[in-house]
Backbone as a printed PyTorch tensor [residue, N CA C, xyz], in Angstrom:
tensor([[[ 75.1220, 162.0740, -89.0820],
         [ 74.4500, 161.6610, -87.9950],
         [ 75.3930, 160.6520, -87.1330]],

        [[ 75.3750, 160.8400, -85.8900],
         [ 76.2350, 160.0070, -85.0060],
         [ 75.4770, 158.6730, -84.7390]],

        [[ 76.2900, 157.6470, -84.8640],
         [ 75.7320, 156.3270, -84.5020],
         [ 75.5420, 156.1440, -83.0340]],

        [[ 74.6470, 155.4500, -82.5970],
         [ 74.3570, 155.0580, -81.2010],
         [ 75.5070, 154.1640, -80.6520]],

        [[ 76.1950, 154.3360, -79.6210],
         [ 77.2530, 153.5300, -79.0790],
         [ 76.7300, 152.0590, -78.8150]],

        [[ 75.4650, 152.0870, -78.2920],
         [ 74.9030, 150.6880, -78.1380],
         [ 74.7760, 149.9480, -79.4220]],

        [[ 74.3200, 150.6150, -80.4050],
         [ 74.1810, 149.9420, -81.7180],
         [ 75.4930, 149.4150, -82.2800]],

        [[ 76.5950, 150.1720, -82.1190],
         [ 77.8390, 149.7080, -82.6240],
         [ 78.3410, 148.5750, -81.7830]],

        [[ 78.2210, 148.6670, -80.5200],
         [ 78.6460, 147.4990, -79.5700],
         [ 77.8340, 146.3150, -79.9260]],

        [[ 76.5530, 146.4100, -80.1130],
         [ 75.7770, 145.2070, -80.4960],
         [ 76.2900, 144.6020, -81.8850]],

        [[ 76.5790, 145.5390, -82.7940],
         [ 77.0900, 145.0500, -84.1720],
         [ 78.3770, 144.2540, -83.9520]],

        [[ 79.2870, 144.7730, -83.0710],
         [ 80.6010, 144.1630, -82.7790],
         [ 80.3080, 142.7870, -82.1320]],

        [[ 79.4470, 142.7490, -81.1310],
         [ 79.1670, 141.5290, -80.4500],
         [ 78.5450, 140.4290, -81.4470]],

        [[ 77.7250, 140.8980, -82.2890],
         [ 77.0960, 139.9990, -83.3190],
         [ 78.1120, 139.3340, -84.1860]],

        [[ 79.0260, 140.1590, -84.7070],
         [ 80.1010, 139.7220, -85.5280],
         [ 81.0710, 138.8160, -84.7710]],

        [[ 81.3910, 139.1830, -83.5300],
         [ 82.3380, 138.3170, -82.7920],
         [ 81.6690, 137.0470, -82.5280]],

        [[ 80.3790, 137.0570, -82.1860],
         [ 79.6250, 135.7750, -81.8900],
         [ 79.8110, 134.7970, -83.0310]],

        [[ 79.5090, 135.2450, -84.2700],
         [ 79.6050, 134.4020, -85.4240],
         [ 81.0630, 133.7920, -85.5270]],

        [[ 82.0930, 134.5750, -85.3600],
         [ 83.4460, 134.1440, -85.5590],
         [ 83.8010, 133.2350, -84.4150]],

        [[ 83.5830, 133.5610, -83.1850],
         [ 83.9700, 132.7690, -82.1080],
         [ 83.3220, 131.4200, -81.9780]],

        [[ 81.9950, 131.4740, -82.1580],
         [ 81.2990, 130.1610, -82.1330],
         [ 81.7190, 129.2640, -83.3070]],

        [[ 82.0140, 129.8610, -84.4480],
         [ 82.4300, 128.9960, -85.6630],
         [ 83.7860, 128.5320, -85.6380]],

        [[ 84.6930, 129.4290, -85.1750],
         [ 86.2140, 129.1630, -85.3440],
         [ 86.9510, 129.0260, -83.9780]],

        [[ 86.3040, 129.5640, -82.8870],
         [ 86.9290, 129.5300, -81.6410],
         [ 87.5630, 130.8970, -81.4270]],

        [[ 88.1680, 130.9540, -80.1980],
         [ 88.6740, 132.3150, -79.6690],
         [ 90.0680, 132.5850, -80.2250]],

        [[ 90.9160, 131.6050, -80.2430],
         [ 92.3760, 131.8980, -80.6040],
         [ 92.5370, 131.9730, -82.1230]],

        [[ 91.6140, 131.5430, -82.9600],
         [ 91.7360, 131.5390, -84.3230],
         [ 91.2630, 132.8780, -85.0070]],

        [[ 90.6890, 133.6890, -84.1830],
         [ 90.0300, 134.8900, -84.6670],
         [ 90.7160, 136.1530, -84.1730]],

        [[ 91.0520, 137.0920, -84.8950],
         [ 91.5750, 138.3400, -84.3650],
         [ 90.6130, 139.4070, -84.3440]],

        [[ 90.9180, 140.4830, -83.5200],
         [ 89.9250, 141.5320, -83.2980],
         [ 89.9360, 142.3840, -84.5970]],

        [[ 91.0750, 142.4210, -85.3610],
         [ 91.0590, 143.1210, -86.5430],
         [ 90.1650, 142.4800, -87.5540]],

        [[ 90.0480, 141.1440, -87.5520],
         [ 89.1630, 140.3910, -88.5180],
         [ 87.7150, 140.7480, -88.1370]],

        [[ 87.4360, 140.6810, -86.8340],
         [ 86.0080, 141.0120, -86.4340],
         [ 85.7000, 142.4530, -86.9050]],

        [[ 86.5250, 143.3560, -86.5690],
         [ 86.2150, 144.8340, -86.8120],
         [ 86.0470, 145.0180, -88.4590]],

        [[ 86.9650, 144.3900, -89.0940],
         [ 86.8680, 144.5390, -90.5630],
         [ 85.6840, 143.9540, -91.1900]],

        [[ 85.1840, 142.8090, -90.6280],
         [ 83.9920, 142.1820, -91.1560],
         [ 82.7660, 143.0200, -91.1570]],

        [[ 82.7280, 144.0060, -90.2010],
         [ 81.6150, 145.0100, -90.1850],
         [ 81.9500, 146.4000, -90.5300]],

        [[ 83.1310, 146.4420, -91.1630],
         [ 83.4870, 147.8590, -91.6530],
         [ 83.9700, 148.8340, -90.6220]],

        [[ 84.5060, 148.2730, -89.5050],
         [ 84.9340, 149.1760, -88.4470],
         [ 86.4950, 149.0140, -88.3220]],

        [[ 87.0710, 149.8490, -87.4820],
         [ 88.5180, 149.7200, -87.1510],
         [ 88.6840, 149.0660, -85.8510]],

        [[ 89.8660, 148.6640, -85.6690],
         [ 90.1980, 147.9320, -84.3560],
         [ 90.0120, 149.0150, -83.2390]],

        [[ 90.3160, 150.3330, -83.5610],
         [ 90.2090, 151.2570, -82.5630],
         [ 88.7140, 151.3950, -82.0670]],

        [[ 87.7750, 151.3280, -82.9950],
         [ 86.4400, 151.3390, -82.6220],
         [ 85.9810, 150.1750, -81.7510]],

        [[ 86.4750, 149.0020, -82.2050],
         [ 86.3530, 147.8230, -81.3850],
         [ 86.7950, 147.9550, -79.9510]],

        [[ 87.9730, 148.4120, -79.8190],
         [ 88.6080, 148.4850, -78.5160],
         [ 88.0160, 149.7780, -77.7060]],

        [[ 87.4170, 150.6900, -78.3480],
         [ 86.6350, 151.7530, -77.6980],
         [ 85.4630, 151.1210, -76.8850]],

        [[ 84.8430, 150.0840, -77.4810],
         [ 83.7250, 149.3620, -76.7470],
         [ 84.0990, 148.2330, -75.9140]],

        [[ 85.1990, 147.5790, -76.2630],
         [ 85.6400, 146.3350, -75.5460],
         [ 87.0670, 146.5490, -75.3140]],

        [[ 87.5650, 146.7640, -74.1230],
         [ 88.9170, 147.1300, -73.7950],
         [ 89.8940, 146.0090, -74.2620]],

        [[ 89.4430, 144.7350, -74.1680],
         [ 90.2820, 143.6320, -74.5330],
         [ 89.4620, 142.6200, -75.2710]],

        [[ 90.1510, 141.7440, -75.8440],
         [ 89.3810, 140.6570, -76.6300],
         [ 88.6850, 139.7580, -75.6420]],

        [[ 89.2250, 139.5250, -74.4700],
         [ 88.6050, 138.7860, -73.4540],
         [ 87.2230, 139.4720, -73.0600]],

        [[ 87.2670, 140.7730, -72.9420],
         [ 85.9720, 141.4920, -72.6010],
         [ 84.9150, 141.2560, -73.7080]],

        [[ 85.3340, 141.1900, -74.9230],
         [ 84.4800, 140.8930, -76.0620],
         [ 83.9330, 139.5020, -75.9640]],

        [[ 84.8140, 138.6250, -75.5770],
         [ 84.4120, 137.2170, -75.3720],
         [ 83.3680, 137.1570, -74.2870]],

        [[ 83.4940, 137.7750, -73.2670],
         [ 82.6060, 137.7070, -72.1250],
         [ 81.1340, 138.2760, -72.5590]],

        [[ 81.1900, 139.3070, -73.4680],
         [ 79.9700, 139.9460, -73.9540],
         [ 79.2890, 138.9820, -74.9400]],

        [[ 80.0810, 138.2340, -75.6740],
         [ 79.5050, 137.2040, -76.6030],
         [ 78.8120, 136.0230, -75.7840]],

        [[ 79.5940, 135.5250, -74.8130],
         [ 78.9860, 134.4270, -74.0250],
         [ 77.7610, 134.8670, -73.1980]],

        [[ 77.7620, 136.0900, -72.7530],
         [ 76.5830, 136.7280, -72.0960],
         [ 75.4070, 136.7260, -72.9870]],

        [[ 75.6550, 137.1490, -74.2620],
         [ 74.5450, 137.2860, -75.2830],
         [ 74.0420, 135.8380, -75.6390]],

        [[ 74.9030, 134.9020, -75.8650],
         [ 74.4780, 133.6120, -76.2490],
         [ 73.6840, 132.9810, -75.1360]],

        [[ 74.1400, 133.1630, -73.8680],
         [ 73.3440, 132.5520, -72.7620],
         [ 72.0860, 133.1690, -72.4500]],

        [[ 72.1020, 134.5410, -72.7270],
         [ 70.7630, 135.2230, -72.4980],
         [ 69.7790, 134.8120, -73.5580]],

        [[ 70.2100, 134.5450, -74.7420],
         [ 69.2800, 134.1010, -75.8100],
         [ 68.7510, 132.7200, -75.4190]],

        [[ 69.5380, 131.8700, -74.9600],
         [ 69.1110, 130.5700, -74.5300],
         [ 68.2340, 130.6760, -73.3020]],

        [[ 68.5160, 131.5560, -72.3600],
         [ 67.6040, 131.7380, -71.2510],
         [ 66.2210, 132.2780, -71.6740]],

        [[ 66.2120, 133.0920, -72.6640],
         [ 64.8490, 133.5520, -73.0890],
         [ 64.0870, 132.4930, -73.7620]],

        [[ 64.7600, 131.6820, -74.5870],
         [ 64.0200, 130.5230, -75.1980],
         [ 63.6030, 129.4870, -74.0910]],

        [[ 64.4450, 129.1180, -73.1250],
         [ 64.1320, 128.2610, -72.1100],
         [ 63.0580, 128.9080, -71.1890]],

        [[ 63.1430, 130.1850, -70.8440],
         [ 62.1110, 130.7080, -70.0790],
         [ 60.7240, 130.5880, -70.6570]],

        [[ 60.5950, 130.6770, -71.9320],
         [ 59.2650, 130.5950, -72.5570],
         [ 58.8890, 129.1380, -72.1890]],

        [[ 59.5960, 128.0700, -72.2120],
         [ 59.2520, 126.7980, -71.8470],
         [ 58.8470, 126.6450, -70.2920]],

        [[ 59.6610, 127.4420, -69.5460],
         [ 59.4430, 127.3790, -68.0410],
         [ 58.1760, 127.9970, -67.7760]],

        [[ 57.7250, 129.0830, -68.4650],
         [ 56.4780, 129.7750, -68.2250],
         [ 55.2500, 128.9730, -68.6480]],

        [[ 55.4280, 127.9530, -69.4050],
         [ 54.2480, 127.1630, -69.7830],
         [ 53.8660, 126.3020, -68.5850]],

        [[ 52.5930, 126.5060, -68.1770],
         [ 52.1220, 125.6850, -66.9870],
         [ 51.0880, 124.7400, -67.4360]],

        [[ 50.7350, 123.8670, -66.6010],
         [ 49.6650, 122.8280, -66.9460],
         [ 50.1980, 121.7230, -67.8320]],

        [[ 49.2970, 120.8330, -68.0700],
         [ 49.7210, 119.7130, -68.9420],
         [ 50.5340, 118.5980, -68.0870]],

        [[ 51.1930, 117.8130, -68.9280],
         [ 52.0210, 116.7140, -68.2580],
         [ 53.2910, 117.2400, -67.7260]],

        [[ 53.5640, 117.1620, -66.5440],
         [ 54.7220, 117.6300, -65.8750],
         [ 56.0250, 116.9780, -66.3950]],

        [[ 55.9130, 115.7430, -66.5090],
         [ 57.0560, 114.9090, -67.0250],
         [ 57.3910, 115.3730, -68.5240]],

        [[ 56.3600, 115.5050, -69.3180],
         [ 56.6010, 115.9960, -70.6970],
         [ 57.3160, 117.3690, -70.6980]],

        [[ 56.7730, 118.1610, -69.8200],
         [ 57.3180, 119.6380, -69.6540],
         [ 58.8660, 119.5630, -69.2840]],

        [[ 59.1310, 118.6830, -68.2930],
         [ 60.5500, 118.5620, -67.8800],
         [ 61.3460, 118.0200, -69.0450]],

        [[ 60.9400, 116.9260, -69.7950],
         [ 61.6370, 116.3840, -70.8800],
         [ 61.8920, 117.5440, -71.9380]],

        [[ 60.9690, 118.3230, -72.1930],
         [ 61.0950, 119.4190, -73.1150],
         [ 62.1350, 120.5110, -72.7520]],

        [[ 62.0860, 120.8420, -71.4850],
         [ 63.0920, 121.7850, -70.9060],
         [ 64.4860, 121.2270, -70.9740]],

        [[ 64.6150, 119.9810, -70.5940],
         [ 66.0420, 119.3830, -70.6670],
         [ 66.4990, 119.2590, -72.0520]],

        [[ 65.5810, 118.9140, -72.8910],
         [ 66.0280, 118.8080, -74.3540],
         [ 66.4510, 120.1020, -74.9290]],

        [[ 65.6750, 121.1590, -74.6100],
         [ 65.9640, 122.5120, -75.0580],
         [ 67.5300, 122.8530, -74.5480]],

        [[ 67.7350, 122.6460, -73.3100],
         [ 69.0320, 122.9440, -72.7480],
         [ 70.0850, 122.1630, -73.4900]],

        [[ 69.8600, 120.9270, -73.6590],
         [ 70.8570, 120.0540, -74.3110],
         [ 71.1370, 120.6050, -75.7780]],

        [[ 70.1230, 120.7980, -76.4680],
         [ 70.3750, 121.3440, -77.8270],
         [ 71.0950, 122.6740, -77.8080]],

        [[ 70.7790, 123.5620, -76.8860],
         [ 71.5160, 124.7870, -76.7850],
         [ 72.9920, 124.5160, -76.4360]],

        [[ 73.2120, 123.7710, -75.4060],
         [ 74.5710, 123.4260, -75.0900],
         [ 75.4050, 122.8020, -76.1570]],

        [[ 74.9050, 121.9310, -76.9700],
         [ 75.5940, 121.2700, -77.9750],
         [ 75.7200, 122.0970, -79.2590]],

        [[ 74.8690, 123.0710, -79.4120],
         [ 74.8780, 123.7630, -80.6860],
         [ 75.6700, 125.0180, -80.6390]],

        [[ 75.9020, 125.6590, -79.4460],
         [ 76.5140, 126.9290, -79.4790],
         [ 77.9650, 127.0070, -78.9570]],

        [[ 78.3540, 126.3570, -77.9700],
         [ 79.5240, 126.5880, -77.2810],
         [ 80.7120, 125.6580, -77.5590]],

        [[ 80.3480, 124.5920, -78.1280],
         [ 81.4440, 123.4540, -78.0820],
         [ 82.7460, 123.8350, -78.7170]],

        [[ 82.7000, 124.4380, -79.9840],
         [ 83.9250, 124.7040, -80.7250],
         [ 84.6570, 125.8430, -79.9200]],

        [[ 83.9790, 126.8380, -79.4400],
         [ 84.6040, 127.8750, -78.5990],
         [ 85.1220, 127.3740, -77.3380]],

        [[ 84.4180, 126.5750, -76.5700],
         [ 84.9460, 126.0240, -75.2650],
         [ 86.1780, 125.1380, -75.5930]],

        [[ 86.1720, 124.3360, -76.5460],
         [ 87.2740, 123.3930, -76.9020],
         [ 88.4630, 124.2350, -77.2590]],

        [[ 88.3610, 125.3380, -77.9730],
         [ 89.4960, 126.2130, -78.3360],
         [ 89.9650, 126.8730, -77.1100]],

        [[ 89.0800, 127.3930, -76.2780],
         [ 89.4800, 128.0740, -75.0320],
         [ 90.3330, 127.2300, -74.0560]],

        [[ 89.8390, 125.9230, -73.9770],
         [ 90.5500, 124.9510, -73.1260],
         [ 91.9240, 124.7500, -73.5750]],

        [[ 92.1440, 124.6840, -74.9400],
         [ 93.3870, 124.3800, -75.5300],
         [ 94.3750, 125.6290, -75.4760]],

        [[ 93.8760, 126.8300, -75.8120],
         [ 94.6840, 128.0460, -75.9470],
         [ 94.8230, 128.8100, -74.5830]],

        [[ 93.8120, 128.7110, -73.7940],
         [ 93.6400, 129.5040, -72.4630],
         [ 92.9980, 128.7400, -71.5270]],

        [[ 93.5160, 127.7120, -70.8990],
         [ 92.7930, 126.8600, -69.9710],
         [ 92.0380, 127.6040, -68.9080]],

        [[ 92.7050, 128.6120, -68.3010],
         [ 92.0100, 129.2370, -67.2190],
         [ 90.7520, 129.9720, -67.6950]],

        [[ 90.8260, 130.6520, -68.8300],
         [ 89.7630, 131.2980, -69.4300],
         [ 88.6850, 130.3740, -69.8870]],

        [[ 89.1060, 129.0930, -70.3970],
         [ 88.1490, 128.1200, -70.8400],
         [ 87.4440, 127.4950, -69.6710]],

        [[ 88.1430, 127.3070, -68.5290],
         [ 87.4720, 126.8080, -67.3360],
         [ 86.4820, 127.8200, -66.8050]],

        [[ 86.7340, 129.1160, -66.7870],
         [ 85.9120, 130.1240, -66.2660],
         [ 84.6340, 130.2180, -67.1050]],

        [[ 84.8400, 130.1150, -68.4940],
         [ 83.6620, 130.1430, -69.4140],
         [ 82.7420, 128.9780, -69.1640]],

        [[ 83.3650, 127.7410, -69.0330],
         [ 82.7460, 126.5180, -68.8030],
         [ 81.9390, 126.5850, -67.5830]],

        [[ 82.4930, 127.0560, -66.3800],
         [ 81.8590, 127.1520, -65.1020],
         [ 80.7530, 128.1980, -65.2180]],

        [[ 80.8690, 129.3430, -65.8490],
         [ 79.8540, 130.3570, -66.0870],
         [ 78.6810, 129.7270, -66.8750]],

        [[ 78.9890, 129.0330, -67.8530],
         [ 77.9140, 128.4280, -68.6200],
         [ 77.0730, 127.4710, -67.8310]],

        [[ 77.7470, 126.5840, -67.0920],
         [ 76.9410, 125.6370, -66.2730],
         [ 76.2260, 126.2830, -65.1900]],

        [[ 76.8690, 127.3520, -64.5460],
         [ 76.0870, 128.0140, -63.5410],
         [ 74.8410, 128.7430, -64.0290]],

        [[ 74.9150, 129.3450, -65.1430],
         [ 73.7300, 130.0400, -65.7900],
         [ 72.6540, 129.0050, -66.0890]],

        [[ 73.0840, 127.8720, -66.7900],
         [ 71.9580, 126.8350, -66.9490],
         [ 71.5120, 126.1910, -65.6660]],

        [[ 72.2910, 125.9520, -64.8100],
         [ 71.9440, 125.3980, -63.5630],
         [ 70.9560, 126.2910, -62.7590]],

        [[ 71.1670, 127.5970, -62.8670],
         [ 70.2630, 128.5570, -62.2940],
         [ 68.9040, 128.4960, -62.8630]],

        [[ 68.8720, 128.2450, -64.0780],
         [ 67.5230, 128.0510, -64.7920],
         [ 66.7910, 126.7440, -64.4310]],

        [[ 67.5800, 125.7060, -64.3760],
         [ 67.0710, 124.4630, -64.2170],
         [ 66.6980, 124.0580, -62.7090]],

        [[ 67.4330, 124.5710, -61.8010],
         [ 67.3250, 124.1580, -60.3580],
         [ 65.9770, 124.4540, -59.8250]],

        [[ 65.2570, 125.6740, -60.1370],
         [ 63.9760, 125.9850, -59.6850],
         [ 62.9070, 124.9550, -60.2500]],

        [[ 63.1860, 124.6010, -61.5850],
         [ 62.2560, 123.6150, -62.2480],
         [ 62.3240, 122.2140, -61.5620]],

        [[ 63.5130, 121.8020, -61.2810],
         [ 63.5580, 120.6010, -60.5840],
         [ 63.0190, 120.6030, -59.2130]],

        [[ 63.2400, 121.7010, -58.4390],
         [ 62.6030, 121.8760, -57.1580],
         [ 61.1300, 121.7900, -57.2290]],

        [[ 60.5500, 122.4830, -58.1830],
         [ 59.0920, 122.5260, -58.3610],
         [ 58.6130, 121.1410, -58.6310]],

        [[ 59.3500, 120.3610, -59.4540],
         [ 58.8560, 118.9640, -59.7400],
         [ 58.9640, 118.1020, -58.4550]],

        [[ 59.9580, 118.3680, -57.6700],
         [ 60.0030, 117.6080, -56.3910],
         [ 58.7890, 118.0330, -55.4860]],

        [[ 58.4990, 119.3290, -55.3430],
         [ 57.4220, 119.7250, -54.5340],
         [ 56.0620, 119.1690, -54.9670]],

        [[ 55.9260, 119.0760, -56.3510],
         [ 54.6880, 118.5640, -56.9450],
         [ 54.7120, 117.0080, -56.8380]],

        [[ 55.7600, 116.4020, -56.2490],
         [ 55.8060, 114.9400, -56.1350],
         [ 56.0120, 114.2740, -57.5460]],

        [[ 56.5900, 114.9230, -58.4800],
         [ 56.8920, 114.3690, -59.7540],
         [ 58.3270, 113.6380, -59.6910]],

        [[ 59.2500, 114.3030, -59.0460],
         [ 60.5630, 113.9010, -58.9540],
         [ 60.9830, 113.4560, -57.5080]],

        [[ 61.9860, 112.5370, -57.3810],
         [ 62.4030, 112.1290, -55.9880],
         [ 63.0970, 113.3510, -55.3450]],

        [[ 62.8590, 113.3580, -54.0740],
         [ 63.4190, 114.4390, -53.1690],
         [ 64.8330, 114.0580, -52.6550]],

        [[ 65.2940, 112.8540, -52.7260],
         [ 66.4670, 112.3020, -52.1390],
         [ 67.6600, 112.6300, -53.0220]],

        [[ 67.5930, 113.2120, -54.2140],
         [ 68.6020, 113.3750, -55.1350],
         [ 69.3230, 114.7220, -54.8150]],

        [[ 70.6070, 114.7740, -55.0550],
         [ 71.3910, 115.9910, -54.9710],
         [ 71.2960, 116.6510, -56.3580]],

        [[ 70.3600, 117.6450, -56.5520],
         [ 70.0900, 118.1130, -57.9100],
         [ 71.3490, 118.6780, -58.5810]],

        [[ 72.2040, 119.3950, -57.6890],
         [ 73.4350, 119.9780, -58.3800],
         [ 74.3150, 118.8470, -59.0100]],

        [[ 74.3830, 117.6360, -58.3430],
         [ 75.1050, 116.5490, -58.9140],
         [ 74.2840, 116.0420, -60.1520]],

        [[ 73.0490, 116.0130, -60.0990],
         [ 72.2990, 115.4710, -61.1860],
         [ 72.4680, 116.3610, -62.4850]],

        [[ 72.5260, 117.6180, -62.1880],
         [ 72.6950, 118.5720, -63.3140],
         [ 74.1130, 118.4820, -63.8860]],

        [[ 75.0200, 118.3170, -62.9470],
         [ 76.4670, 118.1060, -63.3390],
         [ 76.6550, 116.9540, -64.2570]],

        [[ 76.0480, 115.8330, -63.9210],
         [ 76.1370, 114.7150, -64.8100],
         [ 75.4490, 114.9420, -66.0750]],

        [[ 74.2710, 115.5310, -66.0070],
         [ 73.5070, 115.8460, -67.3260],
         [ 74.3840, 116.7910, -68.1470]],

        [[ 75.0080, 117.7590, -67.6260],
         [ 75.7940, 118.6480, -68.4470],
         [ 76.9680, 117.9750, -69.0770]],

        [[ 77.6700, 117.0670, -68.2750],
         [ 78.7620, 116.3870, -68.8140],
         [ 78.3930, 115.4330, -69.8560]],

        [[ 77.2540, 114.8450, -69.8000],
         [ 76.8040, 113.8370, -70.8190],
         [ 76.5480, 114.5760, -72.1700]],

        [[ 75.8090, 115.7690, -72.0110],
         [ 75.5180, 116.5390, -73.1790],
         [ 76.7440, 117.0420, -73.7800]],

        [[ 77.7790, 117.5280, -73.0630],
         [ 78.9590, 118.0640, -73.5890],
         [ 79.7180, 116.9590, -74.3170]],

        [[ 79.6150, 115.7000, -73.9750],
         [ 80.3320, 114.7050, -74.6280],
         [ 79.5650, 114.0070, -75.7160]],

        [[ 78.3000, 114.2650, -75.8780],
         [ 77.5530, 113.4950, -76.9210],
         [ 77.4580, 114.0510, -78.2860]],

        [[ 77.4140, 115.3650, -78.3770],
         [ 77.1310, 115.9470, -79.6930],
         [ 77.7770, 117.2520, -79.9140]],

        [[ 78.2220, 117.3780, -81.1970],
         [ 78.8350, 118.6760, -81.5980],
         [ 77.9110, 119.5640, -82.3230]],

        [[ 78.3020, 120.8370, -82.4950],
         [ 77.3780, 121.6530, -83.3260],
         [ 77.0670, 121.0590, -84.7960]],

        [[ 77.9880, 120.3760, -85.3110],
         [ 77.7620, 119.7220, -86.5850],
         [ 76.7390, 118.6110, -86.5170]],

        [[ 76.7900, 117.8250, -85.4440],
         [ 75.7230, 116.8240, -85.1440],
         [ 74.3290, 117.4540, -85.0820]],

        [[ 74.2990, 118.5360, -84.3350],
         [ 73.0440, 119.2240, -84.1540],
         [ 72.5710, 119.7260, -85.4470]],

        [[ 73.3370, 120.3750, -86.2130],
         [ 73.0300, 120.9560, -87.4980],
         [ 72.5100, 119.8080, -88.3910]],

        [[ 73.1080, 118.6770, -88.3730],
         [ 72.7850, 117.6170, -89.2740],
         [ 71.3370, 117.0290, -88.8970]],

        [[ 70.9730, 117.2000, -87.6650],
         [ 69.6470, 116.7720, -87.2280],
         [ 68.5340, 117.7720, -87.4140]],

        [[ 68.8040, 118.9580, -87.9220],
         [ 67.7470, 119.8830, -88.1580],
         [ 66.6890, 119.2190, -89.0640]],

        [[ 65.5020, 119.6090, -88.9490],
         [ 64.8790, 120.5340, -87.9210],
         [ 64.3810, 120.0120, -86.5840]],

        [[ 64.9330, 118.7650, -86.3170],
         [ 64.6590, 118.1650, -84.9920],
         [ 65.8390, 117.7980, -84.1440]],

        [[ 66.6990, 118.6310, -83.8550],
         [ 67.9280, 118.2660, -83.1250],
         [ 67.6820, 117.5990, -81.7310]],

        [[ 66.5090, 117.8050, -81.2150],
         [ 66.2250, 117.2270, -79.8510],
         [ 66.2960, 115.6830, -79.8880]],

        [[ 66.1700, 115.1100, -81.0050],
         [ 66.1950, 113.6630, -81.0530],
         [ 67.5180, 113.0950, -80.7010]],

        [[ 68.6340, 113.8770, -80.8540],
         [ 69.9120, 113.3420, -80.4470],
         [ 69.9920, 113.1190, -78.9190]],

        [[ 69.1270, 113.7980, -78.1580],
         [ 69.2930, 113.7730, -76.7280],
         [ 68.0960, 112.9470, -76.0760]],

        [[ 67.1260, 112.4470, -76.9600],
         [ 65.9680, 111.8660, -76.4700],
         [ 66.2660, 110.6880, -75.2800]],

        [[ 67.2350, 109.8680, -75.6710],
         [ 67.6650, 108.8090, -74.7060],
         [ 68.1170, 109.3420, -73.4390]],

        [[ 69.0530, 110.3190, -73.5470],
         [ 69.6980, 110.8450, -72.3110],
         [ 68.6440, 111.4860, -71.4720]],

        [[ 67.7650, 112.2870, -72.1210],
         [ 66.7730, 112.9560, -71.3640],
         [ 65.8110, 111.9260, -70.6750]],

        [[ 65.3580, 110.9500, -71.4010],
         [ 64.5110, 109.9030, -70.9370],
         [ 65.2240, 109.1500, -69.6400]],

        [[ 66.5470, 108.8370, -69.7620],
         [ 67.2010, 108.2710, -68.6720],
         [ 67.2620, 109.2100, -67.4180]],

        [[ 67.5580, 110.4710, -67.6600],
         [ 67.5430, 111.4560, -66.5830],
         [ 66.2220, 111.5680, -65.9210]],

        [[ 65.1890, 111.8410, -66.7140],
         [ 63.8920, 112.0860, -66.1290],
         [ 63.4150, 110.7970, -65.4690]],

        [[ 63.4930, 109.6650, -66.0960],
         [ 62.9620, 108.3810, -65.4910],
         [ 63.7820, 108.0280, -64.2010]],

        [[ 65.0900, 108.3630, -64.1870],
         [ 65.8550, 108.0880, -63.0500],
         [ 65.5660, 108.9100, -61.9290]],

        [[ 64.9730, 110.1250, -62.1670],
         [ 64.6480, 111.0820, -61.0440],
         [ 63.1910, 110.9670, -60.7340]],

        [[ 62.3770, 110.2300, -61.4480],
         [ 60.8660, 110.2720, -61.1680],
         [ 60.4990, 109.5480, -59.8780]],

        [[ 59.5470, 110.0090, -59.2060],
         [ 59.0170, 109.3230, -57.9990],
         [ 58.2970, 108.2400, -58.4710]],

        [[ 58.4590, 107.0790, -57.9110],
         [ 57.7230, 105.9170, -58.3820],
         [ 56.4540, 105.7200, -57.6450]]])
């Protein structure tokens, strides 16, 4: 019976995700990834022409998983708008701190251009999720309209990136959001319409 190409590609991305997020990009070989799932490098390269292409598939997967989780929060309507905004920002902070830090640090060291590209793509994807939420809060007169939301998000992302590592988040389980409670409160309170 022939295996479905999509199933094999998914298996490869899943294995690479585990390795890249745990060890970084430069410390993992494609041979190691292929071997971990009982495949050959040839099979891996059939699905992903380069290691960089595999990296992009991994980053896309991680970000789409986060987008799905955050979209659930975005779809919840009603209730306290400020509490909703705090919940969404906390979920984004936990995602950022728990998934990419080791990988991004390694990319910045071994391949600065690729690291910068991954860093920009990550921020753009999360910014695309959060911008409509912030605009909606402005329209509902929950947040101030005089703030440049792109700059606000950039400051928020920078703070999160500097605050916690995946290990910090893991040590705070089952409630890692507590790591970011003060930051989220400062952000939301600073943006609130008085």
